[in-house]
C-alpha positions in Angstrom: -32.6 -36.2 -39.4 -35.6 -34.1 -38.5 -37.2 -34.6 -35.1 -40.8 -33.4 -34.8 -41.4 -32.1 -31.3 -45.1 -31.5 -31.9 -45.0 -27.8 -31.1 -42.5 -28.1 -28.2 -40.0 -25.3 -28.8 -37.8 -23.4 -26.6 -39.6 -20.4 -25.1 -38.3 -16.9 -25.5 -36.7 -15.8 -22.3 -38.7 -13.5 -20.1 -37.7 -9.8 -20.3 -35.6 -8.7 -17.3 -37.7 -7.1 -14.6 -37.7 -3.3 -14.6 -36.0 -1.7 -11.7 -38.4 -0.2 -9.2 -38.4 3.6 -9.1 -36.0 5.0 -6.6 -37.7 6.9 -3.7 -37.2 10.6 -4.0 -35.8 12.7 -1.1 -38.3 14.6 1.1 -37.9 18.3 1.5 -36.2 18.0 4.9 -33.8 15.4 3.5 -33.0 17.7 0.6 -32.4 20.6 2.9 -30.1 18.5 5.1 -28.2 17.3 2.1 -27.6 20.9 0.9 -26.4 21.9 4.4 -24.0 18.9 4.5 -22.6 19.8 1.1 -22.1 23.4 2.1 -20.5 22.3 5.4 -18.0 20.1 3.5 -17.2 22.8 0.9 -16.6 25.3 3.7 -14.2 23.0 5.6 -12.5 22.1 2.3 -11.3 25.7 2.2 -10.9 26.3 5.9 -9.3 23.1 7.1 -6.0 23.5 5.3 -5.6 27.1 6.7 -6.4 25.8 10.2 -4.1 22.9 9.8 -1.3 25.2 8.6 -1.9 27.4 11.6 -1.7 24.5 14.1 1.5 23.2 12.5 3.0 26.7 12.5 2.0 27.1 16.2 3.6 23.7 17.1 6.8 24.6 15.2 6.9 28.0 17.0 6.5 26.2 20.4 9.1 23.6 19.7 11.7 26.0 18.2 11.5 28.1 21.4 
């Protein structure tokens, strides 16, 4: 059977809220980020060499 609801129908759902814009980094924050990335890249190359040197020195010390 047909039920007349007199104009009462399900509403369309509200659209999802838009995400607020992300704050951008300031100039000093960008500079710090670049320095941190350079620092990490530098030690990515240097740390294995330094670690191998320390291990080699310990082995030389222990072997007599």
